[in-house]
N, C-alpha and C positions, 0 to 999 in steps of 0.2 A: 505492499502500499504506502511505505514511506518514498520507492522509489515512481514507482506512478505520479506523486506528488512533485515530486523534485523535479525529473524529466519535463513534467507540465509547465511548474512556474518558471525551470531556466531554459525554455525549446524561444527561442529568435524571435519565433512570427509574434509569442504568446506576449515577451518582456518592448518589440517594437509599437504590437496596440494599447498595451496596457500604458506606456508612457505618450502617444498618440492623444486615446481618450484623457488620462490625465490632464494632459500637457493643455489641450484643447479647453479644457474645464477651467484649472487655474488662469489662460490667456482670456476669459471671458470677465473676470474679476475685475473691475473695473478702481481706481486710485481717481476721484475728481476726473480727467479725463485719460489718464493712463491706463493703458493693460499690453501684455505683453504679446495679446492674439496670436499665432500659429511657433513662436520663438516660446511661447511655454513647455514646448514639446523637448526644449532643448535644457530646462535646467529638472522638468520629474528625471529626464532617459539619466540626468546626473545625478542623481536620488536612487533611482533603479539600479544605472551601473555601478557606484559603491558600490553600496549592498550586494549586488550578486558577486561582483569579483572580490569581496573584501567575505564573505562568506565561502567561494572556490580557493582562495588560500587558505580558512581551515584546513578543506577537506584532503586525509590523507590514501593511498594506496590502502587498498582490500576496507574503507568506509562505502558504504552509499550514499552514489552519487559523484564518485567519484572521480565517471567517462565525462559528468555535465562538467563538472571542475575540468577536469585536464582543457576538455572544447574553450569554455570560457577562458580561461588564461595561456592557453596556447593561439586562440583564434582571436580574443575577443566577447563579447555580452553579446553581439553581433558582428558577422564577420565583415569584413573591408571590403566586400563585394557589393554588399546593400548601400554601404558609402557612395562607392563609385557610381554604383548604376544610376540610382537616387537624385546627386547632383547631376550626374551628365543625361537624365529625363528633363529636369526641372531646367538646366541651363539650355537644351537644343528647343524647350518648350517657346520659354519666355523669350528669349531671342527670337524664334522665329515670330511672336504674336507681335514686339513689338517692333521687329528691324524698319520697315515701311521709311517708320517719321527718321530715322538715325542721318540721311544726307541734309535736312532742315539742322538740325539742332547740330551738324558741325558745323554748318555754314555759320547756324547763328555764334555758337561759343567757342572754335574753333579750338585755341593754345589755349583756352583755359582750363579742357581740362588734362591736357599735358601741365600741366602747373599743380592742379590739383594733383594729380597720380606720384609722381613723382616728389611733392613736400615732404609728403606725409611717411614715405623711406624715409627720405634725406635727415627731418624733424627725430622721428625714431632716433638715428643712428646717433644724431648730435646730443638727446638723453640717452643711449645707451652708453655713448661714452663721457658722458660728463657721470653717470652715474658711475660705470667703471673707477674710475680715476680719483673718485670724492668716497664713495661707500661700499661698492660690490669690490675693490682688490685688500682694501684692509681686514678681511674672512678668508684662509687660506686655503679655502677650499673651493674658492671663484676662481680661476684664470680668465685668460681674456676665451680660451675656447670657451665654456661655461655660458658664455656675456653674449658672444656671440650665435650661439645656438640658438639664448634668451631670444635675442634680435631678433631672428627669422621666425621660433616660436612665435611672438608676440605680433610679427606681423603675418602670420599663419600663413608664408612662402616655401614652397616646399621646395623650387629654385635657387633661392637664395641658401635654405638648408643643405642642400647640392652643395650648390658653388662652397658654401661655408665645409663642407670636408674635401673639396677635394685641394679648397686651397690650403686646405691644412696640413693633405697629400703631401702638394708639395715644396714646402716649405725646407729649409737647410737648417736642419733645431743643432746640429754640429756643430755653426758656428753659430749658433743663438746663444746656444749652450756658451760657448767661449769669448762672447760679451754680455754675458749677463753678471747685474752681480750677484755679491755670495747669496742672499737673497733670493736673488732670481734663481737660482742653480737651484739650491734647495728645494725648491718647488716643483720643481720638473722633475728634479733626483725624488721625490717622492710618486711624482708622478708615475715613473718607470717602477720603482721598487718599492712600497706604501709601508714594507716593511721597518723602511731607516736604515738599512746597511747601507746602504750607498751615500755618501756624503760626499759634500764640495772640495773638500779632502782628500778623498782615497779617491775621490775621479777628476781627473784636470781632465778629459778630455771623454766626449761619448765613443763609444762603439758602434758599428753601425748596429748590430745588435738592438741594441739602448735607442737607438734611432727609434730603429722599427715599434720595439716596445710603446715610444713616449708614440710615435706618430699614430697606434694602435688606441691607445689611452686618450689621446688629443680629439677620436674619431669619437673617441666613448663621452664623452666630454659634451662635445658641441649635443651630440643628443641627447641628452641631458637636460642640457640648458631650450633645447628646441621640443620635447615632452612635456617636461613644466612650464614652458609658455603658453603652446600652442592652446590647449583650452580654456587659458588666459585671457586670451588675447581672440577668441569668440565669443566668450564672455561678456569682455569688455567692450565691442565693436555694437555689440546686440540693442547691451544697456543703451550707449549712449546713443546710437541711433534710434530708437525706441523711448525717451527722455528728452533728446533734443527740441521737437514739438513743444514741450512741456515747455522746457528750463526758459527756454526764449522767448515763448511764446509765440509760436508760429501759426498761426490760420493755414491748414490744410486744406479744406477748402478755398480757400481764397485762394492758396497757391496752384491751387487747380484750374481754378476758373481764370486765373492769370495763365496758367501753363499754356489751355487750351485755345487762350489768346494772341501769343507766341508764336503756336504751330500754327494757325491759322494765315497770322502774316505773313510767317514765310514757309507756307504750303510748296510740296511739289505740283506744277505746272504739267510735269510730264502727264504720257497715259496710265490711264490710272490699271490695274491688273485686279478684276474679279478675285476674290475667294475660291475654293473648291473644297467640298467636305474634306474632313481629316481626313491625312494619307496617313497612313504607318509607314509602306513601303519609303516615300517620302524625309520623314522623320530619318529613316534609319541612317541612305545618303549623306543627309547634314550629317551625322552623327560619326562618318565613317570618316567626312572630309575633314571635318571640326578633328579628330581623332589624328587624322595626315599631317592638317597644319600644325598640332599641337608638336608631332615630334619634329618636326624641322626647329632643327637646329644654327644657329645661326653664331662664328664665331665674333666673337670681343679681342679676339689678340691677346696681353698682354690679360686683360679681363677673363678670359676663362669663354662662357659659352652661354647663348639665350633661347632658352624655346617657351610658347604661352605650353607646354601640357595640356594633357587629356583635355582639362576644364575648359582652358583660354582660348585652346579653340575648335573645341565644341561650341561656342558663344558667339566665336568670335566669325564663326560659318555660318551660321543661323541667323544673328546680324546682317552680314553681308546676302547672303540668298533671299534673305524676306525682301531687303531692299532692292535688291538689283529687281525681285518678282521670279519671271519667269526663266528657265534657257532650255531652247530646244522644247521640248511636249514637256518639260517637269514644271510644275505651277508650285511656288516652294509660300506661294501664300495660302494660308489654311483659315479656316473657319475660327475667328475671334474668341468666342466662347466654349467651344470643344476644346482649343491649344491649352485659356484659362482653369480649363476642368486637373488638366495635368500635370499644369505646374503647380497651381494648387498640391492636387497630391502627392505628387511626388516633393513640394519640399516641405508636406507636413510629414511626412516617412522619412528626408534627410535631417529635419534639425530635429528629432526622436534619435537618428540613432547618431547624429552626431554628440548626444546628452550619454548617452549609453556607452559609444564607445571609448568618452574619455571621462566620464562620472571619476572612475578611479582616483585617477591623474590628479582632476582637477582639487579632490579631495585629500588626498596624501601634499600634495606639493603645498596646499596652506599649511597644512597641519602639521607638514615634517618637512625634513630637513633643505627641502628647495624653497623655504619660506622666502626669505631674499631672493631667492629668481624672482618668483613669482609674482609680489610685491614691484620689485623692476618692470617686470614685463604688462603690468595695469600700467604705472607712469610712463613708460615709453612708448606704448602706442597711446594711452590717454592725451597726454600732452599733443603727441601730434596729429591725433585729430580732432582734438581742441581749435587746433593750429591753423589746420585744412575746411575747418565750419567758419569760424571768421574771416578768410581769406577766402573763402567762396561767397560768405550771402553775404560776409557786412564790405566786402572789396571787389568782388564782380559782379556782387546782386545777383551770382544764382538762383535758379527758381529751387524750392528747395527738395521738388519731388524727382530731381533731376541730379542736383550737390550729395542728398541722403547716396543716393546711386555711386554718384563718382567717389563721396567719401569710403564707401566700403571696395567698391573698386582699388585704391589706393590703396586700402590694409589685404586686399587679393581675396573677398571673406564671402563666399557664399550664404554664410547663414549671417550677416552683413547686410548683403541683397537682402532675402527673405527678411528679415526685417523693416531694410524698409520700405517693401513693398507689404508689409503688412501693417505699417505704421500709419502709412500712406494710402492705403486702398487705392494703390493705384501699383501698375505694369511700368509705368514710367521714369521708375530709377536703376532697373534692365538699362537704359539706352547710355544713359551716365558711368556704369559699373562697365559696361562694353569698351567706353568709351579710353574709360581710365586703367585700366587693370592692365593692361598690356605695358603704360608706360613705368606701374608700378612692380611690376615683374621685372622689366630689363633696369631699374633702378636699385633693388634690393640684391639683385644677381653681382652687382657693378661694386655696390656697399658692400656687398661685403666681403670683395675680394680687395676693396680696400683699406678692411679696416684688420686684415692680417698686414697689406705693407707696411703698418704706420704702429700697430702696436704689438707688433712681434720683431 
């Protein structure tokens, strides 16, 4: 009987639908005019994910439920495949729905999206360096490696994380050690041999084997910083995007009216393409094209390389193909209501999966040894988002509908886009997201390379 209960309550589908049901219930709660909407699934998912993973850690071999616990610890509360599938489905459907207006928006706002997309990573890196120089470096357990991982996690940027790992593997640590101070040498040796056997006195230079061990330790440290900060980064952007309209007294309904007037004033004069019924073959084709686009790697010389990844490629392909409208017999303009249903469903699932997968890490990072990195991630992203909001809303006078999406794009955060769509009740934030995200990804890649150039 107990085995049946355990297999049921640890079932991935049971947990996803539980997080969705409770998340949507919480999302309906309003405090004055503020509510979480579909973002509530992240928070209920975090709670459920934390307790499910905590339970799994306590199950030993031979105990009832060991196979379920092993599955949770090896693949997560829910599998990564669910995360990727619902994310891509959300991005392709929302991209196809709003892509027809992206040309008009670019003609009106142009370089402003580039500024928003780049400013968030740049400000975040400035805050990261400042925190390391004033606070984090005093903690012997935190090195530049954990710090750059924290930056990438706070920005929820997988390309930045990958760039940091690549950069860490290409550093000449033998030379770095030779030029380091006594204290810095001791810190490097502690990474190589935590037992304390190696000291600066008995290790005048690093051997090839010691350099290899340090590179592995550096990669682990970057991963630690990224793992701690990533879920914090997700939460910060979701909360800030949802709270900004209330904090700064933004009348969202008025913004919708003004935005529509802007669209009407700059509307395309080209041939109108009629919408066709929902076509899953076309949706599949867009995803395939997007994944191919996302896999294209653009070399940046000494700065490494740049690619959009699956998510960025799919969104970009959906926006462009929807804007083009029709290629030969293939019509990319499909029924808006049907696409809206798909994106709403996939967004709800995606939010719940994010919470379930990262719930344990969120709570552990706040309660455990990663507290300093977790708190730093809040400042790293929070300050950058606030600065970008001031630039976009106060200086550029951008409409909140597209600015909210651009801010989420600057953080390369799909959950942030979900929060923007939920809090505004409009799909238009997607345009800002798609316009700003590629520049944010590029900035993150370059900044992670520069960090290693100057910090080591």
